[in-house]
TIDREN-743857 format. One record per residue (C-alpha): residue number from 1; chain; residue in one letter; x, y, z. Coordinates in nm, 2 decimals. Example, Ala and Ser with C-alpha at 12.3 -4.5 7.8 and 13.67 -1.06 7.14 Angstrom:
2
> 1, A, a, 1.23, -0.45, 0.78
> 2, A, s, 1.37, -0.11, 0.71
This chain:
321
> 1, A, x, -0.60, 0.54, 5.24
> 2, A, x, -0.39, 0.26, 5.09
> 3, A, x, -0.06, 0.21, 5.26
> 4, A, x, 0.24, -0.02, 5.20
> 5, A, x, 0.19, -0.39, 5.26
> 6, A, x, 0.35, -0.52, 5.58
> 7, A, x, 0.51, -0.86, 5.54
> 8, A, x, 0.52, -1.11, 5.82
> 9, A, x, 0.84, -1.17, 6.02
> 10, A, x, 0.88, -1.52, 5.88
> 11, A, x, 0.91, -1.39, 5.53
> 12, A, x, 0.57, -1.51, 5.41
> 13, A, x, 0.37, -1.30, 5.16
> 14, A, x, 0.19, -1.00, 5.30
> 15, A, x, -0.17, -1.03, 5.39
> 16, A, x, -0.35, -0.86, 5.10
> 17, A, x, -0.67, -0.80, 5.31
> 18, A, x, -0.51, -0.48, 5.44
> 19, A, x, -0.55, -0.34, 5.09
> 20, A, x, -0.92, -0.38, 5.10
> 21, A, x, -0.93, -0.50, 4.74
> 22, A, x, -1.22, -0.72, 4.62
> 23, A, x, -1.13, -1.05, 4.47
> 24, A, x, -1.18, -0.98, 4.10
> 25, A, x, -1.21, -1.28, 3.86
> 26, A, x, -1.02, -1.28, 3.54
> 27, A, x, -1.35, -1.26, 3.34
> 28, A, x, -1.47, -0.96, 3.53
> 29, A, x, -1.66, -0.72, 3.30
> 30, A, x, -1.47, -0.42, 3.19
> 31, A, x, -1.68, -0.10, 3.24
> 32, A, x, -1.54, 0.18, 3.02
> 33, A, x, -1.49, 0.51, 3.18
> 34, A, x, -1.77, 0.75, 3.07
> 35, A, x, -1.68, 1.00, 2.79
> 36, A, x, -1.96, 1.26, 2.79
> 37, A, x, -1.82, 1.46, 2.51
> 38, A, x, -1.78, 1.17, 2.27
> 39, A, x, -2.15, 1.15, 2.17
> 40, A, x, -2.16, 1.52, 2.12
> 41, A, x, -1.85, 1.52, 1.90
> 42, A, x, -2.00, 1.23, 1.70
> 43, A, x, -2.33, 1.42, 1.65
> 44, A, x, -2.15, 1.73, 1.54
> 45, A, x, -1.94, 1.54, 1.29
> 46, A, x, -2.25, 1.36, 1.14
> 47, A, x, -2.43, 1.69, 1.11
> 48, A, x, -2.13, 1.86, 0.95
> 49, A, x, -2.09, 1.57, 0.70
> 50, A, x, -2.46, 1.57, 0.62
> 51, A, x, -2.46, 1.95, 0.56
> 52, A, x, -2.15, 1.92, 0.32
> 53, A, x, -2.31, 1.63, 0.13
> 54, A, x, -2.64, 1.81, 0.10
> 55, A, x, -2.47, 2.13, -0.03
> 56, A, x, -2.27, 1.92, -0.27
> 57, A, x, -2.57, 1.73, -0.41
> 58, A, x, -2.79, 2.04, -0.43
> 59, A, x, -2.54, 2.22, -0.65
> 60, A, x, -2.69, 2.26, -1.00
> 61, A, x, -2.36, 2.17, -1.16
> 62, A, x, -2.38, 1.82, -1.01
> 63, A, x, -2.62, 1.66, -1.25
> 64, A, x, -2.72, 1.33, -1.09
> 65, A, x, -2.89, 1.21, -1.40
> 66, A, x, -2.57, 1.23, -1.59
> 67, A, x, -2.38, 1.05, -1.31
> 68, A, x, -2.62, 0.76, -1.31
> 69, A, x, -2.62, 0.74, -1.69
> 70, A, x, -2.24, 0.71, -1.72
> 71, A, x, -2.17, 0.52, -1.40
> 72, A, x, -2.22, 0.18, -1.57
> 73, A, x, -2.21, 0.28, -1.93
> 74, A, x, -1.99, 0.07, -2.17
> 75, A, x, -1.74, 0.34, -2.22
> 76, A, x, -1.69, 0.36, -1.84
> 77, A, x, -1.67, -0.01, -1.79
> 78, A, x, -1.41, -0.05, -2.07
> 79, A, x, -1.20, 0.22, -1.90
> 80, A, x, -1.23, 0.04, -1.57
> 81, A, x, -1.11, -0.28, -1.73
> 82, A, x, -0.81, -0.11, -1.89
> 83, A, x, -0.73, 0.06, -1.55
> 84, A, x, -0.73, -0.28, -1.37
> 85, A, x, -0.52, -0.44, -1.65
> 86, A, x, -0.26, -0.16, -1.63
> 87, A, x, -0.25, -0.18, -1.25
> 88, A, x, -0.21, -0.56, -1.24
> 89, A, x, 0.06, -0.60, -1.52
> 90, A, x, 0.25, -0.30, -1.41
> 91, A, x, 0.27, -0.41, -1.05
> 92, A, x, 0.37, -0.76, -1.13
> 93, A, x, 0.65, -0.64, -1.36
> 94, A, x, 0.74, -0.37, -1.11
> 95, A, x, 0.77, -0.61, -0.81
> 96, A, x, 0.98, -0.85, -1.02
> 97, A, x, 1.21, -0.56, -1.11
> 98, A, x, 1.21, -0.44, -0.75
> 99, A, x, 1.33, -0.77, -0.62
> 100, A, x, 1.61, -0.77, -0.87
> 101, A, x, 1.71, -0.41, -0.79
> 102, A, x, 1.70, -0.47, -0.42
> 103, A, x, 1.93, -0.77, -0.45
> 104, A, x, 2.17, -0.57, -0.67
> 105, A, x, 2.16, -0.28, -0.43
> 106, A, x, 2.26, -0.51, -0.14
> 107, A, x, 2.53, -0.68, -0.34
> 108, A, x, 2.89, -0.66, -0.25
> 109, A, x, 2.97, -0.59, -0.61
> 110, A, x, 3.01, -0.22, -0.64
> 111, A, x, 2.92, -0.22, -1.01
> 112, A, x, 2.58, -0.39, -0.95
> 113, A, x, 2.50, -0.18, -0.65
> 114, A, x, 2.59, 0.14, -0.82
> 115, A, x, 2.38, 0.06, -1.13
> 116, A, x, 2.08, -0.02, -0.90
> 117, A, x, 2.12, 0.31, -0.71
> 118, A, x, 2.15, 0.50, -1.03
> 119, A, x, 1.84, 0.35, -1.17
> 120, A, x, 1.64, 0.42, -0.85
> 121, A, x, 1.77, 0.78, -0.84
> 122, A, x, 1.67, 0.85, -1.20
> 123, A, x, 1.32, 0.70, -1.18
> 124, A, x, 1.24, 0.84, -0.84
> 125, A, x, 1.38, 1.18, -0.92
> 126, A, x, 1.17, 1.24, -1.23
> 127, A, x, 0.79, 1.28, -1.23
> 128, A, x, 0.58, 0.99, -1.36
> 129, A, x, 0.40, 1.23, -1.60
> 130, A, x, 0.74, 1.31, -1.76
> 131, A, x, 0.82, 0.94, -1.80
> 132, A, x, 0.48, 0.87, -1.95
> 133, A, x, 0.52, 1.14, -2.21
> 134, A, x, 0.87, 1.03, -2.29
> 135, A, x, 0.77, 0.67, -2.36
> 136, A, x, 0.45, 0.78, -2.54
> 137, A, x, 0.65, 1.00, -2.78
> 138, A, x, 0.95, 0.76, -2.80
> 139, A, x, 0.91, 0.77, -3.18
> 140, A, x, 1.04, 1.13, -3.19
> 141, A, x, 1.36, 1.02, -3.01
> 142, A, x, 1.42, 0.71, -3.22
> 143, A, x, 1.19, 0.68, -3.53
> 144, A, x, 1.28, 0.31, -3.59
> 145, A, x, 1.38, 0.01, -3.38
> 146, A, x, 1.64, -0.18, -3.57
> 147, A, x, 1.92, -0.43, -3.53
> 148, A, x, 2.23, -0.40, -3.73
> 149, A, x, 2.54, -0.61, -3.72
> 150, A, x, 2.88, -0.56, -3.89
> 151, A, x, 2.91, -0.73, -4.23
> 152, A, x, 2.55, -0.84, -4.21
> 153, A, x, 2.38, -0.50, -4.23
> 154, A, x, 2.03, -0.44, -4.10
> 155, A, x, 1.86, -0.76, -3.98
> 156, A, x, 1.53, -0.60, -3.90
> 157, A, x, 1.38, -0.25, -3.87
> 158, A, x, 1.03, -0.15, -3.76
> 159, A, x, 0.88, 0.19, -3.69
> 160, A, x, 0.88, 0.27, -3.32
> 161, A, x, 0.52, 0.38, -3.32
> 162, A, x, 0.42, 0.03, -3.44
> 163, A, x, 0.59, -0.14, -3.14
> 164, A, x, 0.55, 0.12, -2.86
> 165, A, x, 0.18, 0.18, -2.88
> 166, A, x, 0.01, 0.40, -2.61
> 167, A, x, -0.07, 0.09, -2.41
> 168, A, x, 0.28, -0.04, -2.43
> 169, A, x, 0.42, 0.30, -2.34
> 170, A, x, 0.19, 0.31, -2.04
> 171, A, x, 0.30, -0.03, -1.92
> 172, A, x, 0.67, 0.05, -1.96
> 173, A, x, 0.64, 0.38, -1.78
> 174, A, x, 0.43, 0.25, -1.49
> 175, A, x, 0.64, -0.07, -1.45
> 176, A, x, 0.98, 0.10, -1.45
> 177, A, x, 0.85, 0.36, -1.21
> 178, A, x, 0.70, 0.11, -0.98
> 179, A, x, 1.02, -0.10, -0.98
> 180, A, x, 1.22, 0.20, -0.86
> 181, A, x, 0.99, 0.28, -0.57
> 182, A, x, 0.92, -0.08, -0.47
> 183, A, x, 1.29, -0.16, -0.47
> 184, A, x, 1.34, 0.04, -0.15
> 185, A, x, 1.04, -0.13, 0.01
> 186, A, x, 1.19, -0.47, -0.07
> 187, A, x, 1.53, -0.37, 0.04
> 188, A, x, 1.40, -0.25, 0.38
> 189, A, x, 1.21, -0.58, 0.42
> 190, A, x, 1.53, -0.78, 0.35
> 191, A, x, 1.73, -0.57, 0.59
> 192, A, x, 1.47, -0.63, 0.87
> 193, A, x, 1.56, -1.00, 0.87
> 194, A, x, 1.85, -1.07, 1.10
> 195, A, x, 2.17, -1.19, 0.92
> 196, A, x, 2.18, -1.49, 1.15
> 197, A, x, 1.88, -1.63, 0.97
> 198, A, x, 2.07, -1.64, 0.64
> 199, A, x, 2.38, -1.79, 0.81
> 200, A, x, 2.17, -2.06, 0.98
> 201, A, x, 2.01, -2.15, 0.65
> 202, A, x, 2.35, -2.18, 0.49
> 203, A, x, 2.48, -2.39, 0.77
> 204, A, x, 2.21, -2.66, 0.70
> 205, A, x, 2.32, -2.69, 0.34
> 206, A, x, 2.10, -2.43, 0.16
> 207, A, x, 2.24, -2.23, -0.13
> 208, A, x, 2.21, -1.85, -0.12
> 209, A, x, 1.91, -1.86, -0.36
> 210, A, x, 1.73, -2.13, -0.15
> 211, A, x, 1.80, -1.94, 0.17
> 212, A, x, 1.67, -1.62, 0.01
> 213, A, x, 1.35, -1.79, -0.11
> 214, A, x, 1.27, -2.01, 0.19
> 215, A, x, 1.40, -1.81, 0.48
> 216, A, x, 1.46, -1.45, 0.41
> 217, A, x, 1.17, -1.35, 0.19
> 218, A, x, 0.89, -1.52, 0.40
> 219, A, x, 1.01, -1.32, 0.70
> 220, A, x, 1.06, -1.00, 0.50
> 221, A, x, 0.71, -1.01, 0.36
> 222, A, x, 0.55, -0.90, 0.69
> 223, A, x, 0.75, -0.58, 0.65
> 224, A, x, 0.70, -0.55, 0.28
> 225, A, x, 0.33, -0.60, 0.24
> 226, A, x, 0.19, -0.29, 0.42
> 227, A, x, 0.39, -0.03, 0.22
> 228, A, x, 0.36, -0.25, -0.10
> 229, A, x, -0.02, -0.24, -0.06
> 230, A, x, 0.00, 0.14, -0.05
> 231, A, x, 0.22, 0.12, -0.37
> 232, A, x, -0.05, -0.08, -0.54
> 233, A, x, -0.32, 0.18, -0.45
> 234, A, x, -0.09, 0.46, -0.57
> 235, A, x, -0.04, 0.27, -0.90
> 236, A, x, -0.42, 0.23, -0.95
> 237, A, x, -0.46, 0.61, -0.91
> 238, A, x, -0.15, 0.68, -1.11
> 239, A, x, -0.30, 0.51, -1.42
> 240, A, x, -0.52, 0.82, -1.45
> 241, A, x, -0.20, 1.00, -1.59
> 242, A, x, -0.21, 0.77, -1.89
> 243, A, x, -0.47, 1.00, -2.03
> 244, A, x, -0.19, 1.23, -2.16
> 245, A, x, -0.09, 0.96, -2.41
> 246, A, x, -0.45, 0.84, -2.49
> 247, A, x, -0.42, 0.51, -2.31
> 248, A, x, -0.79, 0.42, -2.31
> 249, A, x, -0.81, 0.39, -1.94
> 250, A, x, -1.10, 0.51, -1.72
> 251, A, x, -0.99, 0.87, -1.71
> 252, A, x, -0.91, 0.89, -2.08
> 253, A, x, -1.25, 0.76, -2.18
> 254, A, x, -1.43, 1.00, -1.95
> 255, A, x, -1.22, 1.29, -2.07
> 256, A, x, -1.31, 1.20, -2.43
> 257, A, x, -1.68, 1.21, -2.33
> 258, A, x, -1.68, 1.54, -2.14
> 259, A, x, -1.48, 1.71, -2.41
> 260, A, x, -1.78, 1.66, -2.63
> 261, A, x, -2.07, 1.69, -2.38
> 262, A, x, -1.90, 1.95, -2.15
> 263, A, x, -2.04, 1.76, -1.85
> 264, A, x, -1.70, 1.79, -1.67
> 265, A, x, -1.81, 1.78, -1.30
> 266, A, x, -2.06, 1.48, -1.33
> 267, A, x, -1.81, 1.27, -1.52
> 268, A, x, -1.53, 1.35, -1.28
> 269, A, x, -1.76, 1.23, -1.00
> 270, A, x, -1.81, 0.91, -1.19
> 271, A, x, -1.44, 0.86, -1.22
> 272, A, x, -1.40, 0.94, -0.85
> 273, A, x, -1.67, 0.69, -0.75
> 274, A, x, -1.50, 0.41, -0.95
> 275, A, x, -1.15, 0.49, -0.82
> 276, A, x, -1.28, 0.49, -0.46
> 277, A, x, -1.46, 0.16, -0.51
> 278, A, x, -1.15, -0.01, -0.66
> 279, A, x, -0.93, 0.12, -0.38
> 280, A, x, -1.17, -0.01, -0.12
> 281, A, x, -1.17, -0.35, -0.28
> 282, A, x, -0.79, -0.36, -0.29
> 283, A, x, -0.77, -0.30, 0.08
> 284, A, x, -0.95, -0.63, 0.15
> 285, A, x, -0.67, -0.86, 0.02
> 286, A, x, -0.41, -0.63, 0.17
> 287, A, x, -0.56, -0.66, 0.52
> 288, A, x, -0.58, -1.04, 0.48
> 289, A, x, -0.21, -1.07, 0.37
> 290, A, x, -0.11, -0.84, 0.66
> 291, A, x, -0.29, -1.07, 0.91
> 292, A, x, -0.16, -1.38, 0.74
> 293, A, x, 0.21, -1.29, 0.75
> 294, A, x, 0.19, -1.10, 1.08
> 295, A, x, 0.06, -1.39, 1.29
> 296, A, x, 0.40, -1.46, 1.43
> 297, A, x, 0.43, -1.11, 1.57
> 298, A, x, 0.07, -1.05, 1.67
> 299, A, x, 0.04, -0.90, 2.01
> 300, A, x, -0.20, -1.06, 2.26
> 301, A, x, -0.49, -0.85, 2.37
> 302, A, x, -0.44, -0.71, 2.72
> 303, A, x, -0.76, -0.66, 2.92
> 304, A, x, -0.75, -0.34, 3.13
> 305, A, x, -0.97, -0.25, 3.42
> 306, A, x, -1.09, 0.11, 3.43
> 307, A, x, -0.99, 0.38, 3.68
> 308, A, x, -0.97, 0.29, 4.05
> 309, A, x, -1.02, -0.09, 4.00
> 310, A, x, -0.72, -0.11, 3.78
> 311, A, x, -0.51, 0.08, 4.04
> 312, A, x, -0.63, -0.14, 4.32
> 313, A, x, -0.55, -0.46, 4.13
> 314, A, x, -0.20, -0.33, 4.05
> 315, A, x, -0.15, -0.23, 4.41
> 316, A, x, -0.26, -0.58, 4.53
> 317, A, x, -0.02, -0.75, 4.29
> 318, A, x, 0.27, -0.53, 4.41
> 319, A, x, 0.18, -0.62, 4.77
> 320, A, x, 0.18, -0.99, 4.69
> 321, A, x, 0.52, -0.95, 4.54
Protein backbone atom coordinates (compact mmCIF):
# COMPACT_ATOMS: atom_id res chain seq x y z
CA UNK A 1 0.00 0.00 0.00
CA UNK A 2 1.29 3.42 -0.94
CA UNK A 3 1.69 5.76 1.98
CA UNK A 4 2.68 9.40 2.29
CA UNK A 5 6.30 10.27 1.59
CA UNK A 6 8.49 10.95 4.62
CA UNK A 7 10.84 13.86 4.17
CA UNK A 8 14.28 13.91 5.82
CA UNK A 9 14.84 16.09 8.94
CA UNK A 10 17.26 18.27 7.02
CA UNK A 11 14.50 19.33 4.61
CA UNK A 12 15.88 17.40 1.65
CA UNK A 13 13.39 15.86 -0.80
CA UNK A 14 11.81 12.60 0.28
CA UNK A 15 13.27 9.35 -0.97
CA UNK A 16 10.97 8.25 -3.76
CA UNK A 17 12.16 4.63 -3.42
CA UNK A 18 9.54 4.17 -0.68
CA UNK A 19 6.91 4.54 -3.38
CA UNK A 20 8.20 1.54 -5.26
CA UNK A 21 7.67 3.34 -8.60
CA UNK A 22 9.76 2.25 -11.59
CA UNK A 23 11.75 4.93 -13.34
CA UNK A 24 9.67 5.55 -16.49
CA UNK A 25 11.37 7.42 -19.34
CA UNK A 26 9.53 10.20 -21.11
CA UNK A 27 9.27 8.15 -24.30
CA UNK A 28 7.75 5.14 -22.53
CA UNK A 29 5.14 3.45 -24.74
CA UNK A 30 1.56 4.19 -23.81
CA UNK A 31 -0.50 1.02 -23.64
CA UNK A 32 -4.21 1.86 -23.91
CA UNK A 33 -6.58 0.32 -21.45
CA UNK A 34 -8.45 -2.60 -23.11
CA UNK A 35 -12.00 -1.83 -24.30
CA UNK A 36 -13.61 -5.24 -24.98
CA UNK A 37 -16.95 -3.80 -26.08
CA UNK A 38 -15.54 -1.38 -28.64
CA UNK A 39 -14.92 -4.01 -31.36
CA UNK A 40 -18.36 -5.49 -30.74
CA UNK A 41 -20.02 -2.08 -31.11
CA UNK A 42 -18.01 -1.41 -34.29
CA UNK A 43 -19.09 -4.71 -35.83
CA UNK A 44 -22.74 -4.05 -34.94
CA UNK A 45 -22.60 -0.58 -36.51
CA UNK A 46 -20.99 -1.93 -39.69
CA UNK A 47 -23.57 -4.68 -40.03
CA UNK A 48 -26.42 -2.25 -39.40
CA UNK A 49 -25.07 0.20 -41.98
CA UNK A 50 -24.56 -2.59 -44.51
CA UNK A 51 -28.11 -3.85 -43.97
CA UNK A 52 -29.61 -0.37 -44.45
CA UNK A 53 -27.51 0.20 -47.58
CA UNK A 54 -28.48 -3.20 -49.00
CA UNK A 55 -32.18 -2.58 -48.37
CA UNK A 56 -31.87 0.85 -49.97
CA UNK A 57 -30.10 -0.35 -53.11
CA UNK A 58 -32.38 -3.35 -53.53
CA UNK A 59 -35.47 -1.17 -53.55
CA UNK A 60 -36.96 -1.32 -57.07
CA UNK A 61 -37.64 2.43 -56.98
CA UNK A 62 -33.89 3.10 -56.82
CA UNK A 63 -32.99 2.68 -60.48
CA UNK A 64 -29.20 2.55 -60.49
CA UNK A 65 -29.07 2.77 -64.28
CA UNK A 66 -30.83 6.15 -64.18
CA UNK A 67 -28.52 7.35 -61.40
CA UNK A 68 -25.39 6.52 -63.41
CA UNK A 69 -26.93 7.99 -66.55
CA UNK A 70 -27.62 11.40 -65.02
CA UNK A 71 -24.75 11.60 -62.54
CA UNK A 72 -22.38 13.20 -65.07
CA UNK A 73 -24.85 14.26 -67.73
CA UNK A 74 -24.58 17.76 -69.21
CA UNK A 75 -27.77 18.97 -67.56
CA UNK A 76 -26.45 17.89 -64.17
CA UNK A 77 -22.98 19.38 -64.64
CA UNK A 78 -24.44 22.70 -65.79
CA UNK A 79 -26.54 22.77 -62.65
CA UNK A 80 -23.48 22.04 -60.51
CA UNK A 81 -21.66 24.96 -62.14
CA UNK A 82 -24.54 27.34 -61.44
CA UNK A 83 -24.77 26.10 -57.84
CA UNK A 84 -21.06 26.78 -57.26
CA UNK A 85 -21.36 30.18 -58.93
CA UNK A 86 -24.31 31.18 -56.75
CA UNK A 87 -22.53 29.97 -53.62
CA UNK A 88 -19.29 31.81 -54.38
CA UNK A 89 -20.72 35.17 -55.44
CA UNK A 90 -23.38 35.19 -52.72
CA UNK A 91 -20.88 34.41 -49.95
CA UNK A 92 -18.37 37.03 -51.17
CA UNK A 93 -21.08 39.69 -51.27
CA UNK A 94 -22.56 38.40 -48.01
CA UNK A 95 -19.25 38.53 -46.13
CA UNK A 96 -18.56 42.06 -47.40
CA UNK A 97 -22.00 43.14 -46.22
CA UNK A 98 -21.54 41.27 -42.93
CA UNK A 99 -18.36 43.17 -42.10
CA UNK A 100 -20.11 46.47 -42.81
CA UNK A 101 -23.14 45.48 -40.72
CA UNK A 102 -20.97 44.27 -37.83
CA UNK A 103 -19.02 47.54 -37.75
CA UNK A 104 -22.27 49.52 -37.89
CA UNK A 105 -23.75 47.39 -35.11
CA UNK A 106 -20.73 48.06 -32.88
CA UNK A 107 -20.71 51.76 -33.69
CA UNK A 108 -21.39 54.35 -30.99
CA UNK A 109 -23.73 56.12 -33.42
CA UNK A 110 -27.22 55.05 -32.43
CA UNK A 111 -28.59 55.60 -35.97
CA UNK A 112 -26.05 53.28 -37.60
CA UNK A 113 -26.35 50.62 -34.91
CA UNK A 114 -30.16 50.75 -35.03
CA UNK A 115 -30.23 50.41 -38.82
CA UNK A 116 -27.88 47.43 -38.67
CA UNK A 117 -29.98 45.71 -36.02
CA UNK A 118 -33.17 46.38 -37.98
CA UNK A 119 -31.66 44.89 -41.14
CA UNK A 120 -30.44 41.81 -39.29
CA UNK A 121 -33.80 41.35 -37.57
CA UNK A 122 -35.75 41.54 -40.85
CA UNK A 123 -33.59 39.15 -42.85
CA UNK A 124 -33.08 36.70 -40.00
CA UNK A 125 -36.73 36.79 -39.07
CA UNK A 126 -38.14 35.93 -42.50
CA UNK A 127 -37.60 32.60 -44.29
CA UNK A 128 -35.11 32.46 -47.16
CA UNK A 129 -37.81 30.93 -49.36
CA UNK A 130 -40.01 33.99 -48.87
CA UNK A 131 -37.12 36.29 -49.74
CA UNK A 132 -36.36 34.33 -52.91
CA UNK A 133 -39.98 34.52 -54.04
CA UNK A 134 -40.13 38.25 -53.26
CA UNK A 135 -37.07 39.05 -55.36
CA UNK A 136 -38.10 36.63 -58.08
CA UNK A 137 -41.47 38.35 -58.47
CA UNK A 138 -40.23 41.89 -57.83
CA UNK A 139 -41.83 42.93 -61.12
CA UNK A 140 -45.26 42.57 -59.53
CA UNK A 141 -44.29 45.01 -56.77
CA UNK A 142 -42.63 47.52 -59.10
CA UNK A 143 -43.15 46.90 -62.83
CA UNK A 144 -40.49 49.42 -63.89
CA UNK A 145 -37.17 50.61 -62.50
CA UNK A 146 -36.93 54.30 -63.29
CA UNK A 147 -35.19 57.47 -62.21
CA UNK A 148 -37.12 60.72 -62.25
CA UNK A 149 -35.94 64.17 -61.20
CA UNK A 150 -37.90 67.40 -60.75
CA UNK A 151 -37.95 69.62 -63.86
CA UNK A 152 -36.05 66.94 -65.78
CA UNK A 153 -38.69 64.25 -65.93
CA UNK A 154 -37.86 60.60 -66.33
CA UNK A 155 -34.19 60.03 -67.08
CA UNK A 156 -34.47 56.30 -67.71
CA UNK A 157 -37.00 53.55 -67.22
CA UNK A 158 -36.61 49.82 -67.83
CA UNK A 159 -38.88 46.88 -67.06
CA UNK A 160 -37.99 45.22 -63.78
CA UNK A 161 -38.11 41.76 -65.32
CA UNK A 162 -35.31 42.75 -67.72
CA UNK A 163 -33.01 43.78 -64.86
CA UNK A 164 -33.94 41.37 -62.06
CA UNK A 165 -33.68 38.06 -63.89
CA UNK A 166 -34.06 34.79 -61.95
CA UNK A 167 -30.27 34.61 -61.54
CA UNK A 168 -30.03 38.20 -60.28
CA UNK A 169 -32.95 37.60 -57.92
CA UNK A 170 -31.23 34.48 -56.55
CA UNK A 171 -27.96 36.36 -55.96
CA UNK A 172 -29.77 39.24 -54.26
CA UNK A 173 -31.79 37.01 -51.95
CA UNK A 174 -28.88 34.73 -51.01
CA UNK A 175 -26.39 37.60 -50.54
CA UNK A 176 -28.67 39.75 -48.39
CA UNK A 177 -29.66 36.76 -46.28
CA UNK A 178 -26.05 35.64 -45.85
CA UNK A 179 -25.02 39.16 -44.81
CA UNK A 180 -27.57 39.17 -41.99
CA UNK A 181 -26.49 35.82 -40.56
CA UNK A 182 -22.77 36.38 -41.11
CA UNK A 183 -22.90 39.81 -39.46
CA UNK A 184 -23.47 38.20 -36.06
CA UNK A 185 -20.56 35.83 -36.67
CA UNK A 186 -18.23 38.72 -37.55
CA UNK A 187 -19.47 40.76 -34.59
CA UNK A 188 -18.75 37.92 -32.17
CA UNK A 189 -15.27 37.54 -33.63
CA UNK A 190 -14.53 41.24 -33.23
CA UNK A 191 -15.79 41.23 -29.64
CA UNK A 192 -13.50 38.27 -28.84
CA UNK A 193 -10.43 40.50 -29.38
CA UNK A 194 -9.50 42.37 -26.19
CA UNK A 195 -10.05 46.10 -26.45
CA UNK A 196 -6.48 46.64 -25.29
CA UNK A 197 -5.27 45.36 -28.66
CA UNK A 198 -7.03 48.21 -30.44
CA UNK A 199 -5.76 50.76 -27.93
CA UNK A 200 -2.20 49.47 -28.30
CA UNK A 201 -2.44 49.76 -32.08
CA UNK A 202 -3.71 53.33 -31.78
CA UNK A 203 -0.90 54.18 -29.38
CA UNK A 204 1.74 53.33 -32.02
CA UNK A 205 0.15 55.68 -34.55
CA UNK A 206 -2.29 53.46 -36.46
CA UNK A 207 -5.59 54.85 -37.58
CA UNK A 208 -8.80 53.04 -36.61
CA UNK A 209 -9.10 51.46 -40.04
CA UNK A 210 -5.46 50.33 -40.00
CA UNK A 211 -5.83 48.88 -36.50
CA UNK A 212 -8.99 47.10 -37.59
CA UNK A 213 -7.36 45.55 -40.68
CA UNK A 214 -3.95 44.71 -39.21
CA UNK A 215 -4.67 43.93 -35.56
CA UNK A 216 -8.32 43.19 -34.85
CA UNK A 217 -9.42 41.17 -37.88
CA UNK A 218 -6.41 38.78 -37.99
CA UNK A 219 -7.13 37.81 -34.37
CA UNK A 220 -10.89 37.67 -34.90
CA UNK A 221 -10.55 35.30 -37.85
CA UNK A 222 -9.79 32.29 -35.66
CA UNK A 223 -13.20 32.80 -34.04
CA UNK A 224 -14.97 33.70 -37.29
CA UNK A 225 -13.73 30.92 -39.59
CA UNK A 226 -15.39 27.81 -38.01
CA UNK A 227 -18.95 29.20 -37.98
CA UNK A 228 -18.38 30.97 -41.28
CA UNK A 229 -17.42 27.64 -42.82
CA UNK A 230 -20.75 26.25 -41.66
CA UNK A 231 -22.44 29.29 -43.21
CA UNK A 232 -20.80 28.53 -46.57
CA UNK A 233 -22.03 24.94 -46.39
CA UNK A 234 -25.53 26.15 -45.50
CA UNK A 235 -25.37 28.55 -48.45
CA UNK A 236 -24.40 25.73 -50.82
CA UNK A 237 -27.40 23.69 -49.74
CA UNK A 238 -29.63 26.76 -49.61
CA UNK A 239 -29.13 27.31 -53.34
CA UNK A 240 -31.50 24.37 -53.86
CA UNK A 241 -34.36 26.73 -52.94
CA UNK A 242 -33.61 28.73 -56.09
CA UNK A 243 -35.67 26.12 -57.94
CA UNK A 244 -38.85 28.01 -56.94
CA UNK A 245 -37.85 30.87 -59.28
CA UNK A 246 -36.26 28.68 -62.00
CA UNK A 247 -32.68 29.65 -61.29
CA UNK A 248 -31.07 26.89 -63.43
CA UNK A 249 -29.15 25.46 -60.49
CA UNK A 250 -28.60 21.75 -59.85
CA UNK A 251 -31.95 21.18 -58.18
CA UNK A 252 -33.86 23.17 -60.80
CA UNK A 253 -32.36 21.23 -63.70
CA UNK A 254 -33.04 17.86 -62.11
CA UNK A 255 -36.58 18.89 -61.21
CA UNK A 256 -37.19 19.80 -64.85
CA UNK A 257 -35.94 16.36 -65.86
CA UNK A 258 -37.97 14.27 -63.41
CA UNK A 259 -41.10 16.31 -64.13
CA UNK A 260 -40.90 14.76 -67.63
CA UNK A 261 -39.44 11.32 -66.88
CA UNK A 262 -41.10 10.79 -63.46
CA UNK A 263 -37.81 9.28 -62.16
CA UNK A 264 -38.08 11.31 -58.96
CA UNK A 265 -36.15 9.16 -56.47
CA UNK A 266 -33.13 8.36 -58.72
CA UNK A 267 -32.67 12.00 -59.67
CA UNK A 268 -33.02 13.14 -56.05
CA UNK A 269 -30.25 10.66 -55.23
CA UNK A 270 -28.12 12.21 -57.99
CA UNK A 271 -28.65 15.64 -56.43
CA UNK A 272 -27.84 14.30 -52.97
CA UNK A 273 -24.60 12.72 -54.22
CA UNK A 274 -23.45 15.98 -55.75
CA UNK A 275 -24.36 18.09 -52.70
CA UNK A 276 -22.56 15.62 -50.43
CA UNK A 277 -19.47 15.67 -52.64
CA UNK A 278 -19.37 19.47 -52.80
CA UNK A 279 -19.82 19.83 -49.04
CA UNK A 280 -17.01 17.32 -48.46
CA UNK A 281 -14.71 19.33 -50.73
CA UNK A 282 -15.56 22.57 -48.91
CA UNK A 283 -14.51 21.10 -45.57
CA UNK A 284 -10.90 20.78 -46.83
CA UNK A 285 -10.11 24.52 -47.11
CA UNK A 286 -12.14 25.17 -43.95
CA UNK A 287 -9.97 22.73 -41.96
CA UNK A 288 -6.79 24.26 -43.40
CA UNK A 289 -7.89 27.79 -42.50
CA UNK A 290 -8.82 26.71 -38.98
CA UNK A 291 -5.35 25.21 -38.47
CA UNK A 292 -3.68 28.22 -40.08
CA UNK A 293 -5.34 30.84 -37.90
CA UNK A 294 -5.49 28.68 -34.79
CA UNK A 295 -1.77 28.01 -34.51
CA UNK A 296 -1.30 30.62 -31.78
CA UNK A 297 -3.82 28.92 -29.52
CA UNK A 298 -3.10 25.30 -30.41
CA UNK A 299 -2.89 23.12 -27.34
CA UNK A 300 0.15 20.86 -26.96
CA UNK A 301 -0.54 17.19 -26.83
CA UNK A 302 -0.32 15.71 -23.34
CA UNK A 303 0.81 12.10 -23.12
CA UNK A 304 -1.10 10.12 -20.54
CA UNK A 305 -0.14 6.84 -19.00
CA UNK A 306 -2.93 4.35 -18.50
CA UNK A 307 -4.38 3.13 -15.25
CA UNK A 308 -2.06 2.29 -12.37
CA UNK A 309 1.11 3.58 -14.04
CA UNK A 310 -0.35 7.05 -14.36
CA UNK A 311 -1.42 7.04 -10.72
CA UNK A 312 2.03 5.89 -9.58
CA UNK A 313 3.78 8.58 -11.56
CA UNK A 314 1.49 11.29 -10.16
CA UNK A 315 2.11 9.97 -6.66
CA UNK A 316 5.87 10.04 -7.23
CA UNK A 317 5.74 13.62 -8.45
CA UNK A 318 3.70 14.60 -5.40
CA UNK A 319 6.25 12.91 -3.15
CA UNK A 320 9.15 14.73 -4.78
CA UNK A 321 7.35 18.02 -4.26
